[in-house]
C-alpha positions as CSV (number, residue, x, y, z in Angstrom):
1,M,-30.8,10.3,120.5
2,R,-30.2,7.2,118.5
3,S,-32.4,6.4,115.6
4,P,-35.1,3.8,116.3
5,L,-34.4,2.3,112.8
6,A,-30.8,1.9,113.7
7,F,-31.7,-0.1,116.8
8,I,-34.1,-2.4,115.0
9,L,-31.6,-2.9,112.1
10,C,-28.7,-3.8,114.3
11,V,-30.8,-6.2,116.4
12,T,-32.1,-7.9,113.3
13,I,-28.8,-8.1,111.5
14,G,-26.9,-9.3,114.6
15,T,-29.3,-12.1,115.5
16,S,-29.6,-13.4,112.0
17,L,-25.9,-13.4,111.3
18,A,-25.3,-15.6,114.3
19,Q,-26.2,-18.9,112.6
20,S,-24.7,-18.1,109.3
21,P,-21.0,-19.1,108.9
22,A,-18.7,-17.0,111.2
23,T,-16.9,-15.9,108.0
24,N,-17.4,-16.2,104.3
25,L,-13.7,-17.0,104.0
26,Y,-14.3,-20.5,105.6
27,Q,-13.2,-22.1,102.3
28,Y,-9.6,-21.5,103.4
29,N,-10.1,-23.7,106.5
30,Y,-13.3,-25.8,106.6
31,T,-12.7,-26.6,110.2
32,S,-14.6,-23.4,111.0
33,I,-17.8,-25.0,109.8
34,A,-17.4,-28.8,110.3
35,P,-15.5,-30.9,113.0
36,T,-14.6,-33.6,110.4
37,F,-11.9,-31.3,108.9
38,A,-10.1,-30.8,112.2
39,G,-6.5,-31.9,112.1
40,Q,-6.7,-33.5,108.7
41,D,-3.8,-31.4,107.5
42,G,-1.8,-31.4,110.8
43,Y,-1.7,-28.6,113.3
44,K,-3.2,-25.3,112.4
45,A,-4.2,-22.0,114.1
46,T,-6.9,-19.8,112.5
47,V,-7.6,-16.1,113.3
48,M,-10.4,-14.0,111.7
49,G,-11.7,-10.5,112.2
50,G,-14.4,-8.7,110.4
51,A,-16.7,-5.6,110.4
52,L,-20.0,-4.9,108.8
53,V,-21.0,-1.2,108.6
54,P,-24.7,-0.4,108.2
55,N,-26.0,2.9,106.9
56,A,-27.4,3.6,110.4
57,G,-26.1,2.6,113.8
58,R,-22.9,1.1,114.9
59,A,-20.7,-1.3,113.0
60,L,-21.1,-5.1,113.7
61,I,-17.8,-6.6,114.8
62,S,-17.1,-10.3,114.4
63,G,-14.1,-12.6,115.2
64,L,-13.0,-16.2,115.3
65,V,-10.0,-18.0,116.7
66,G,-9.3,-21.7,116.5
67,F,-6.7,-24.4,116.9
68,E,-6.6,-27.9,115.6
69,G,-4.3,-30.9,115.5
70,K,-4.1,-34.6,114.6
71,I,-3.5,-37.5,117.0
72,D,-1.9,-40.1,114.7
73,G,-1.9,-42.9,117.3
74,I,-5.7,-43.1,117.4
75,D,-6.4,-41.7,113.9
76,S,-8.2,-38.7,115.4
77,G,-8.4,-35.0,115.0
78,V,-9.2,-32.5,117.7
79,G,-9.9,-28.8,117.7
80,F,-11.4,-25.8,119.4
81,N,-12.8,-22.6,118.1
82,A,-14.4,-19.6,119.6
83,S,-16.3,-16.9,117.6
84,V,-18.1,-13.7,118.6
85,L,-20.5,-11.2,117.0
86,Q,-20.8,-7.8,118.6
87,T,-23.7,-5.5,117.6
88,S,-24.8,-2.2,119.2
89,T,-27.2,-4.1,121.5
90,R,-26.0,-7.8,121.6
91,T,-22.9,-9.9,122.1
92,M,-23.1,-13.5,120.9
93,S,-20.3,-15.9,121.7
94,Y,-19.8,-19.4,120.5
95,Y,-17.4,-21.9,122.0
96,N,-17.0,-25.3,120.4
97,L,-14.9,-28.5,121.1
98,L,-14.3,-30.6,118.0
99,Y,-13.4,-34.3,117.6
100,N,-13.2,-36.7,114.7
101,Y,-12.2,-40.3,114.0
102,S,-10.9,-41.5,110.6
103,L,-11.3,-44.9,108.9
104,N,-9.2,-45.8,105.9
105,V,-11.3,-47.0,103.0
106,G,-8.7,-48.0,100.5
107,K,-6.7,-44.8,99.7
108,N,-9.6,-42.7,100.9
109,K,-11.0,-41.7,104.3
110,L,-14.3,-41.9,106.0
111,I,-14.4,-39.5,108.9
112,F,-16.9,-39.2,111.8
113,G,-17.0,-36.1,113.9
114,T,-18.8,-34.4,116.7
115,T,-19.2,-30.9,118.1
116,F,-20.0,-29.9,121.6
117,G,-20.5,-26.2,122.2
118,I,-21.9,-23.5,124.3
119,H,-23.6,-20.4,122.8
120,R,-23.9,-17.4,125.0
121,E,-26.0,-14.3,124.2
122,T,-25.9,-11.0,126.1
123,I,-28.4,-8.2,125.5
124,H,-27.2,-4.7,126.4
125,W,-30.4,-2.8,127.0
126,D,-28.5,0.3,128.2
127,R,-27.1,0.9,124.7
128,Y,-30.2,2.5,123.2
129,V,-33.0,4.8,124.0
130,A,-36.3,3.1,124.3
131,L,-39.2,4.3,122.1
132,T,-41.7,3.4,124.8
133,P,-40.1,3.7,128.2
134,N,-43.0,2.0,129.9
135,D,-42.8,-1.2,127.9
136,P,-41.9,-4.0,130.4
137,L,-39.6,-5.7,127.8
138,L,-37.6,-2.5,127.5
139,N,-37.2,-2.1,131.2
140,T,-35.3,-5.4,131.5
141,P,-32.1,-5.1,133.5
142,N,-29.2,-3.8,131.5
143,K,-27.7,-7.2,130.6
144,T,-29.7,-10.4,130.0
145,I,-27.5,-13.5,129.6
146,E,-28.7,-16.7,128.0
147,Q,-26.6,-19.8,127.5
148,R,-27.5,-22.7,125.2
149,L,-25.9,-26.0,124.4
150,N,-25.0,-27.0,120.8
151,V,-24.4,-30.7,120.0
152,G,-23.7,-31.7,116.5
153,L,-22.7,-34.8,114.5
154,S,-20.9,-34.9,111.2
155,T,-19.5,-37.3,108.6
156,L,-17.1,-36.8,105.7
157,F,-15.9,-38.9,102.8
158,K,-12.5,-37.6,101.5
159,T,-10.3,-38.6,98.6
160,E,-7.1,-36.9,97.5
161,K,-9.0,-34.3,95.5
162,F,-12.6,-34.6,96.4
163,F,-14.8,-34.5,99.6
164,V,-18.4,-34.6,100.5
165,G,-19.8,-34.2,104.0
166,L,-23.0,-34.1,106.0
167,S,-23.6,-32.4,109.4
168,V,-26.5,-32.0,111.7
169,D,-26.2,-29.2,114.3
170,N,-28.3,-28.3,117.3
171,L,-29.3,-31.8,118.2
172,S,-29.8,-30.5,121.7
173,R,-32.7,-28.5,120.2
174,S,-31.9,-25.4,122.1
175,N,-33.7,-22.2,121.2
176,Q,-31.5,-20.3,118.7
177,F,-31.7,-17.5,116.2
178,V,-31.5,-18.6,112.6
179,G,-32.0,-16.6,109.5
180,W,-30.8,-13.6,107.5
181,L,-31.6,-9.9,108.1
182,Y,-35.4,-9.4,108.3
183,E,-36.1,-13.1,108.0
184,A,-34.5,-13.9,111.4
185,Y,-36.5,-16.1,113.7
186,R,-36.0,-18.3,116.7
187,T,-36.1,-22.1,116.3
188,N,-35.2,-25.2,118.2
189,S,-35.0,-27.4,115.1
190,P,-31.8,-29.1,114.1
191,Q,-29.8,-27.6,111.2
192,L,-28.8,-29.8,108.3
193,K,-25.6,-28.8,106.5
194,V,-24.0,-30.3,103.3
195,I,-20.5,-29.5,102.1
196,T,-18.8,-30.9,99.0
197,G,-15.7,-29.8,97.1
198,I,-13.0,-30.7,94.6
199,D,-9.4,-29.6,94.0
200,T,-8.0,-29.4,90.5
201,R,-4.6,-28.7,88.8
202,I,-5.2,-26.6,85.7
203,A,-1.6,-25.9,84.9
204,D,1.8,-26.1,86.5
205,W,1.4,-22.6,87.8
206,L,-2.4,-22.7,88.5
207,S,-4.6,-24.8,90.8
208,S,-8.1,-24.3,91.9
209,S,-10.6,-25.4,94.6
210,H,-14.4,-25.4,94.3
211,S,-17.0,-26.1,96.9
212,L,-20.8,-26.0,97.6
213,Y,-22.1,-25.4,101.1
214,V,-25.8,-25.6,102.0
215,I,-27.5,-24.9,105.4
216,N,-31.2,-25.9,105.8
217,T,-33.6,-25.8,108.8
218,D,-37.4,-26.0,109.0
219,K,-37.8,-22.5,107.5
220,Y,-34.4,-21.4,106.3
221,L,-32.1,-22.2,103.3
222,W,-28.7,-20.8,102.6
223,V,-26.5,-21.8,99.7
224,D,-22.9,-20.8,99.1
225,I,-20.7,-21.6,96.0
226,N,-17.0,-21.1,96.6
227,N,-14.2,-20.8,94.0
228,S,-10.6,-20.1,94.7
229,F,-7.4,-20.1,92.6
230,L,-3.8,-20.4,93.6
231,I,-1.5,-18.6,91.1
232,R,2.3,-19.3,91.0
233,N,1.9,-21.1,94.3
234,W,1.5,-17.8,96.3
235,L,-1.2,-15.5,95.0
236,I,-4.8,-16.4,96.0
237,M,-7.9,-15.2,94.2
238,G,-11.3,-16.3,95.3
239,L,-15.1,-15.8,94.9
240,N,-17.8,-16.6,97.4
241,C,-21.3,-16.5,95.9
242,G,-24.2,-16.7,98.4
243,F,-27.9,-17.2,97.8
244,D,-30.0,-16.0,100.7
245,P,-33.5,-17.1,101.7
246,D,-35.0,-14.2,99.6
247,G,-33.2,-15.4,96.5
248,D,-30.7,-12.5,96.5
249,F,-27.4,-13.2,94.9
250,L,-24.4,-12.0,97.0
251,P,-21.0,-12.2,95.2
252,R,-18.0,-11.6,97.4
253,V,-14.4,-11.4,96.0
254,N,-11.4,-12.2,98.2
255,T,-7.7,-12.1,97.6
256,G,-4.6,-13.0,99.6
257,V,-1.2,-14.7,99.7
258,R,0.1,-18.1,100.6
259,I,3.5,-18.0,102.3
260,R,5.0,-21.4,101.4
261,N,3.4,-24.1,103.6
262,V,3.4,-21.8,106.6
263,A,0.4,-19.5,106.2
264,K,-2.5,-18.2,104.2
265,I,-3.6,-14.6,104.6
266,V,-6.8,-13.7,102.8
267,A,-9.0,-10.5,102.8
268,S,-12.4,-9.7,101.6
269,V,-13.8,-6.1,101.4
270,Y,-17.0,-5.4,99.5
271,S,-20.0,-3.2,99.4
272,E,-23.5,-4.6,99.8
273,D,-25.2,-1.2,99.4
274,Y,-26.2,-2.0,95.8
275,N,-28.0,-5.1,97.0
276,R,-29.2,-4.2,100.4
277,G,-29.7,-0.5,101.1
278,S,-29.3,-1.1,104.8
279,M,-25.5,-1.7,104.6
280,K,-22.5,0.2,103.4
281,F,-19.8,-2.5,103.3
282,Q,-18.3,-5.5,105.0
283,G,-14.7,-6.5,105.4
284,Q,-13.0,-9.6,106.7
285,L,-9.4,-10.8,107.2
286,M,-8.5,-14.4,107.8
287,M,-5.1,-15.9,108.7
288,V,-4.4,-19.6,108.8
289,F,-1.0,-20.7,110.2
290,S,0.2,-24.3,109.6
291,F,2.6,-26.1,111.9
292,S,3.2,-29.1,109.6
293,D,4.6,-29.9,106.2
294,H,1.2,-30.0,104.4
295,Q,-1.6,-27.4,103.9
296,Q,-5.1,-28.0,102.6
């Protein structure tokens, strides 16, 4: 018989992770969080896989695939991404179409973007043993499917080394899960997101990228600070620092390689047990393939 705590934990973790970024490695391709970045560096394909292992219950499996390109004739970028989060009792899928249009402002760019997506949630009631078999909720058919629309607008100001952007998601006001762990809740409010970053050249052999990402709703605030360093034009070292709604500080180290202008392969494996006794560790692998001469 599966532990009741395991069931409650997996439901709560799964639903709350759904509205956080699909991967904390998004700093290596910002298109995964905002449509205004789609196609800005040419044609790219992104693949991500991850696993989060709690102390009780099954591992949570996540994944993301995406493709993007630039249409020079109309100064536009287009893209598509799909992500999934699989827990012991739920499967949450997100399918998004991305579009943006660029205006030249001197040597800089002002970019307007939009997202149109479908979020699908499946509840697998047959994957656990009910504590109270006579509860009507727990006698729901094995699979309950809900589909919700997501409509978002975004704008981005981008120079050669600096960018700042603002996005508003869930303009369709569909009922969605938002939050983190035990603070998860349902809301139909829009989500305000701010992203800003800067690239620097420290030495001939060392460059760096730094960004700040904030997600805010009516009851929820998430803050990420990202730092990554490119050493000798091939070795990647990064640090993602998250501050969750409870004020907990979550540092995540990542490392990888850049293969010329063709690909970036980055991995992040870390333990959260010291900060959250509910989890053992989380690992993610992200690969970004470029089909043009320039990489972000």
